[in-house]
Every structure is written in C-alpha cells, then in structure tokens.
C-alpha positions in Angstrom: 97.0 120.9 101.1 100.4 119.6 102.1 100.8 117.4 98.9 100.6 120.3 96.5 100.9 123.5 98.6 104.5 124.1 97.4 103.5 123.6 93.8 100.8 126.2 94.1 103.5 128.9 94.7 105.1 128.1 91.3 104.0 130.3 88.4 105.1 128.3 85.4 103.9 126.9 82.1 104.7 123.5 83.6 102.6 123.9 86.7 100.0 121.3 85.6 102.9 118.9 84.7 104.3 119.3 88.2 100.9 118.3 89.7 100.8 115.2 87.6 104.3 114.2 88.5 103.7 114.7 92.2 100.6 112.5 92.2 102.3 109.9 90.1 105.2 109.8 92.6 102.8 109.5 95.5 101.0 106.5 93.9 104.2 104.9 92.9 105.7 105.2 96.4 102.6 103.5 97.9 103.1 100.6 95.5 106.8 100.4 96.2 106.2 100.3 100.0 103.5 97.6 99.5 105.7 95.4 97.3 108.8 95.9 99.5 106.9 94.2 102.3 104.9 91.5 100.5 107.4 90.4 97.8 109.8 88.4 99.9 106.9 86.7 101.8 105.0 85.9 98.7 108.1 84.5 96.9 109.3 82.6 100.0 105.9 80.9 100.2 106.5 79.5 96.8 110.3 79.0 96.4 111.6 78.7 100.0 114.7 80.3 101.4 117.2 79.4 98.6 114.8 80.3 95.8 114.0 83.7 97.5 117.8 84.4 97.8 118.2 83.7 94.0 115.2 85.8 93.1 116.4 88.8 95.1 119.9 88.4 93.6 118.3 88.6 90.1 116.6 91.8 91.2 120.0 93.2 92.3 121.7 92.1 89.1 119.0 93.9 87.1 119.8 97.1 89.0 123.6 96.6 88.5 123.2 96.3 84.8 120.9 99.3 84.3 121.6 102.1 86.8 124.6 103.5 84.8 122.9 103.1 81.4 119.7 104.6 82.9 121.7 107.7 84.0 123.3 108.1 80.6 120.0 107.7 78.8 118.2 110.2 81.1 120.6 112.8 79.7 120.0 112.0 76.1 116.5 110.6 75.6 113.0 111.5 76.6 112.8 111.3 80.4 109.0 111.0 80.3 109.3 108.2 77.8 111.6 106.4 80.1 109.2 106.7 83.1 106.2 105.5 81.1 108.0 102.5 79.6 109.6 101.6 82.9 106.3 101.7 84.8 104.5 99.6 82.2 107.3 97.0 82.2 107.4 96.9 86.0 103.7 96.3 86.1 104.2 93.3 83.8 107.1 92.1 85.9 104.9 92.0 89.0 102.4 89.9 87.1 105.1 87.6 86.0 106.2 87.1 89.7 102.6 86.5 90.6 102.2 84.0 87.8 105.3 82.2 89.0 103.9 82.0 92.5 100.5 80.7 91.3 101.6 78.0 88.9 103.6 76.1 91.5 105.5 73.9 89.1 108.8 73.9 87.1 107.9 77.2 85.6 107.7 79.0 88.9 111.4 79.8 89.3 112.0 81.1 85.7 108.9 83.3 85.8 109.8 84.8 89.2 113.4 85.3 88.2 112.4 87.1 85.0 109.9 89.3 86.9 112.5 90.3 89.5 115.2 90.9 86.9 112.9 93.1 84.8 111.9 95.0 87.8 115.5 95.7 88.7 116.4 96.7 85.2 113.5 99.2 85.0 114.3 100.7 88.4 117.8 101.6 87.1 116.2 103.6 84.2 113.3 105.0 86.2 115.0 106.7 89.2 117.6 108.9 87.4 115.0 109.9 84.8 112.5 111.0 87.5 115.1 113.0 89.6 116.3 114.7 86.4 112.8 115.6 85.3 112.0 117.3 88.6 115.2 119.3 88.3 114.3 120.3 84.8 110.7 121.4 85.4 111.0 123.2 88.7 112.5 126.8 88.7 115.8 126.9 90.6 114.5 129.3 93.2 111.9 126.8 94.3 113.7 123.6 93.8 114.9 123.0 97.3 111.4 123.5 98.8 109.8 121.2 96.2 112.4 118.5 96.7 111.9 118.6 100.5 108.1 118.2 100.0 108.7 115.4 97.5 110.8 113.5 100.0 108.1 114.0 102.7 105.0 113.0 100.8 106.8 110.1 99.1 108.0 108.8 102.5 104.5 109.1 103.9 103.1 107.2 100.9 105.8 104.6 101.2 105.0 104.0 104.9 101.3 103.7 104.1 102.1 101.1 101.5 104.3 99.2 103.9 101.6 99.3 106.5 99.0 98.0 104.0 101.4 95.3 103.0 101.8 94.2 106.7 98.0 94.0 107.0 97.7 92.0 103.8 100.4 89.5 105.1 98.6 89.2 108.4 95.3 88.3 106.7 96.9 86.0 104.1 96.6 88.2 101.1 100.2 89.0 100.3 99.8 87.9 96.7 97.1 90.5 96.1 99.7 93.1 97.1 101.6 92.3 93.8 98.3 92.9 91.9 97.7 96.3 93.5 101.3 97.3 92.8 100.9 96.3 89.1 97.8 98.5 88.9 99.7 101.4 90.5 102.3 101.1 87.8 99.7 101.3 85.1 98.0 104.4 86.7 101.3 106.2 87.1 102.3 105.5 83.5 99.0 107.0 82.3 99.5 110.1 84.5 103.1 110.7 83.5 102.3 110.1 79.8 100.5 113.5 79.9 103.6 115.4 81.2 105.2 117.7 78.6 109.0 117.6 78.6 110.6 120.9 77.4 113.8 119.1 76.4 112.1 116.8 74.0 110.5 119.7 72.3 114.0 121.3 71.9 115.3 118.0 70.4 112.7 118.1 67.7 114.5 121.2 66.5 117.6 119.3 65.7 119.1 117.5 68.7 118.4 113.8 68.3 117.9 111.6 71.3 119.2 108.0 71.5 116.4 105.5 71.4 115.5 103.5 74.5 116.2 100.2 72.7 119.6 101.4 71.4 120.9 102.0 74.8 119.6 98.7 76.1 121.0 96.7 73.2 124.5 98.3 73.6 124.6 97.9 77.4 128.2 98.0 78.6 128.3 98.1 82.3 131.9 99.0 82.8 131.9 101.8 80.2 128.7 103.3 81.5 129.9 103.3 85.1 133.2 104.8 84.0 131.3 107.6 82.3 129.4 108.3 85.6 132.6 108.4 87.6 134.2 110.7 85.0 131.3 113.2 85.5 131.6 112.9 89.3 135.1 114.3 89.2 133.7 117.8 88.7 133.1 117.6 92.5 135.9 117.6 95.0 134.4 115.0 97.3 131.8 113.0 95.2 134.3 110.5 93.6 135.6 109.3 97.0 132.1 108.9 98.3 131.1 106.9 95.1 134.1 104.6 95.3 133.7 103.8 99.0 130.0 103.3 98.6 130.6 100.9 95.7 133.0 98.8 97.7 130.6 99.0 100.7 127.8 97.6 98.6 129.6 94.2 98.8 129.3 94.4 102.6 125.7 95.3 102.1 125.1 92.3 100.0 126.6 90.0 102.6 124.6 91.7 105.3 121.3 91.3 103.4 121.8 87.5 103.6 123.3 87.2 107.1 121.1 89.8 108.9 117.7 87.9 108.8 119.4 84.7 110.0 120.9 86.5 113.1 117.8 88.5 113.8 115.6 85.5 114.0 118.2 83.6 116.0 118.9 86.2 118.7 115.7 88.2 119.0 112.0 87.6 119.5 109.3 88.5 116.9 108.5 91.8 118.7 112.0 93.1 118.3 112.3 91.8 114.8 109.0 93.5 113.8 110.0 96.8 115.5 113.4 96.8 113.8 111.8 96.3 110.4 109.0 98.8 110.7 110.3 101.7 112.9 113.0 102.5 110.4 110.3 103.3 107.8 108.7 105.6 110.3 112.0 107.3 110.8 112.2 108.0 107.1 109.0 110.0 107.3 110.4 112.0 110.3 113.6 112.7 108.4 111.7 114.0 105.4 109.6 116.1 107.7 112.8 117.5 109.3 114.1 118.5 105.8 110.8 120.3 105.1 110.9 122.2 108.4 114.6 123.0 108.8 115.9 123.9 105.3 119.3 125.3 106.0 121.4 122.8 107.9 125.0 123.6 108.5 126.2 120.1 107.6 123.7 118.5 105.3 126.2 116.0 104.1 126.5 114.4 107.5 123.2 112.6 106.8 124.7 111.0 103.7 127.6 109.6 105.7 125.6 108.5 108.8 122.8 107.2 106.6 124.9 104.2 105.7 127.3 104.2 108.7 124.3 103.9 111.1 122.8 101.0 109.1 126.1 99.1 109.5 126.3 100.0 113.1 122.8 98.6 113.7 123.8 95.3 112.1 127.0 95.2 114.2 125.0 95.6 117.4 122.7 92.8 116.3 125.7 90.6 115.6 126.9 91.2 119.1 123.5 90.4 120.6 123.0 93.8 122.2 119.6 94.7 123.7 117.0 95.3 121.0 116.7 99.0 121.8 120.3 99.6 120.7 120.1 98.4 117.1 116.6 99.7 116.7 117.8 103.2 117.7 120.8 103.0 115.4 118.5 101.9 112.5 116.1 104.7 113.1 118.8 107.3 113.4 120.3 106.0 110.1 117.0 106.2 108.3 116.2 109.7 109.7 119.7 111.0 108.5 119.3 109.4 105.1 115.8 110.9 104.5 116.8 114.3 105.9 119.9 114.7 103.6 118.2 113.3 100.4 116.6 116.6 99.1 119.8 118.6 99.9 121.9 116.1 97.9 119.5 116.4 94.9 119.7 120.2 95.2 123.5 120.0 95.2 123.4 118.0 92.0 121.2 120.6 90.3 123.6 123.3 91.3 127.0 121.5 90.6 126.2 119.8 87.3 124.8 120.8 83.9 121.4 119.5 83.0 123.1 117.3 80.3 124.9 115.4 83.1 122.4 115.4 86.0 120.9 112.1 85.0 124.3 110.4 85.4 124.9 111.8 88.8 121.4 110.9 90.0 122.1 107.4 88.7 125.3 107.4 90.8 123.4 108.6 93.8 120.7 105.9 93.7 122.7 103.0 92.3 126.1 103.2 93.9 125.1 101.7 97.2 123.8 98.5 95.6 125.9 98.1 92.5 128.1 95.3 93.8 125.6 93.8 96.2 125.2 90.7 94.0 128.9 90.0 94.6 128.3 90.2 98.3 125.2 87.9 98.1 127.2 85.3 96.1 130.1 85.6 98.5 127.9 85.1 101.6 126.6 81.8 100.2 130.2 80.5 100.4 131.3 82.2 103.6 128.2 81.2 105.6 129.1 77.5 105.1 132.3 77.9 107.1 131.7 80.9 109.4 128.8 81.5 111.9 126.2 84.0 110.6 126.8 86.4 113.5 130.5 86.5 112.8 129.9 87.1 109.1 127.5 89.9 110.0 129.9 91.5 112.5 132.8 91.5 110.0 130.8 92.9 107.2 129.3 95.6 109.5 132.7 96.7 110.7 134.1 96.9 107.1 131.0 98.8 106.1 131.4 101.3 108.9 135.0 102.0 107.9 134.1 102.5 104.3 131.1 104.7 105.2 133.3 107.0 107.3 136.1 107.2 104.7 134.5 110.1 102.6 135.0 112.3 105.7 138.6 112.6 104.5 137.2 115.0 102.0 135.5 117.5 104.4 133.6 119.1 101.5 131.0 116.4 101.8 129.7 117.8 105.1 128.5 121.0 103.5 128.0 119.6 100.0 130.6 122.0 98.7 130.1 123.2 95.1 133.1 123.6 92.8 132.8 126.7 90.7 
C-alpha cells in the first residue's frame, strides 16, 4: 500500500508511531485542502471583499508572530504536545469562523478575525514541530525515502480536499467545509496524542523543556527571527535565500491582493478555474517525481524556481498573455516546489543538529510569508493610485529578481552541506 509501504521497511521501536503520524498527516492535509478552497468563499459571503482582505491579513499576521517562536519551541519543548494543542486550537478557530459567518451581525467580524488569527498562530507552531518530529523518529538511512512519500501522499490528500471543497462550493455547502476541517483537526489530535516522543523521555531524566505558554507569553518576533537567522549561518547559502525570501514576501503580499482583481478582469471563468486548480495537480506530480527520481543533480533549482515561476505567472497575467502561458508557469512552479521539498528537509536533517532543526524548519515554512501583511497593507494604498495590472507587474518583476538572487551562492543548487 503506497501510503505505508515505505514505513513497513523500517524496523524501529517507533514503527507504530510513524504509522500514526502518517495517517494524521494525511487527514490533516485533506482538511487543509478543503479549507483552503472554502474559507475565502465562506468569509466573502458574510463580510464582502474588504472584510475578507482584513480576515486573511489577520491569518498572515498570526503566522508572522508565531513561525519563529514555533521553531524555537520545537527545539525545546514536546513536539507531540505542540501538535496536539495546535490541532485542537485550530479546530476551535474554524468553529469561531463558522460562528462569525452564521451570526451575521456586529459580532461577525471579531469572531472571524479571532478565528483566522488563531489559525495562523497555530500553523506557526505546528509545521516546524511536525517536520522536526519526522526527522527525529525516522532512521537517517530511510529519511529521504520517507520524506518523499510524505510529500506525495500529503499532496494527494491536499488535492482531494481541494476537489471536495470545490464540489461543496458548487452545491452551496461551503460552510460545512469548515465543520469537516474542524473534525479533522480533532481526529488528528487524538491520533498524534498516542505518539511517543523519545526526546521527551530523555528530558524527564533532567533536561527541562520550556512550557508552551511560557514561549507564547514572551513572544518577541524580532529576537526569535534573529535566532533563526543566526542558526542559518551554519550553511553557506541558506542566509541569502532566507533574506531574499523575506523581502520577496512583501511582493507576495501585494500580489495576493492584486492578482484576483486582474485575473477576473482579463480572463474568463474557465481560465481562472484552470489557473487555480491545475497548480494543485502539479504539486502531486512534483511529489511523485521526488518519489521516483531520488537523486537529482540540482535539487535546489526547485526551491529557486518554485517562487520565481509563481512570480513569472503573475507577470504574464498582468501583461494579459494567453491563458496557457501563466497556467504553464504556475504548474511548473508548483511542480518544482513540490519536487524539491523532501530534498530540502533531508538537507536540514544532515546540516543541522536536532536541537536546531525546528528553527530551520520554521525558517523554511515561514520565510516566504513573514512580511506578507506589510505587502497586503501596502497594496491597499497603492491600488488607489495605480492600476491593479501595473501593481501586479511591478511586484512580479521585483519578486522574480529576489527569487533569482540566491543563485549568487551556487551551493543552493546542490544543497551543499558545510562540514
């Protein structure tokens, strides 16, 4: 069976825990794909365009505040505990959003904002902890294969969730998508709660972990991100990639607001639907490619083109090019990003100590969106004085330049490891 065949080859005391973690990841990915499609539609039906923009900004701000702290905490506290608490809180957050949609009065906006913000905060803690836990439980000799399978099955589950969300929107049941996702969070929390984490058992022998609430109460975004950047300097190329991706996230924030406006204005619904959906299919193909071809010569090219191709697609849309062009660029970008993901994770497990891997995984997952709220806020001002297509083109060009800049350090192409 594809979902667990790689795990059956591992003879470890943690084999059962790996099965649990795999199924929890599959269920969680389905819920994420579902919510990714229905959330904006459900919120827009209640708040309109401006309210939706504010809600999505609160989601991005939650991620901004939590990714760095989540990475630090993943290296000091119980990773299983982080996953369970984050899933439970994200389930509650979905129900808050649903409540805000249903009440349809003055309480709608505060409830939706709180739900989106909480979801963003929990995502920042959840993702570094999950990546670190896989690297901790899987033997080094099998890690690359397991990560490739993880990427593939999670992308398939994500696509199925997105397809389910599209069907629910078509039949007018988008709100039920939030309920299903909330249930998926509860199920994954119950599954992950049974996972035994070796590092926590070691801590009971004398190494104390910082409590979840302590890190949250002492949140210092600048200090936490500085700590992540300090750890990244152990690699010759990672700091440049991180800095350019951070700056590029401002462009990404601007694009997230301008792109829908230009898409709807320049293209018919068929092209818009294809642009939104085919990229998800390309993610599955990229993950499948990583599973089949496990020794690429330049695995880092996918990291570079994964973002560069996305900006290229937006630039082509801004220029009004035939729909096939931006769709092709978007699919190529998604394929490259999914293909390189397990190789990047494997690089982290080889380059960095287990006590620092959570920080680097936080950098990997959060750096491309950390300053997106700045871009979103900036777009609200710029779009009042400049045409959306011009704003989209300028941000796309700037994003492409920043995405290509890490190539100045050629080590990124092969994910060079510094001894």
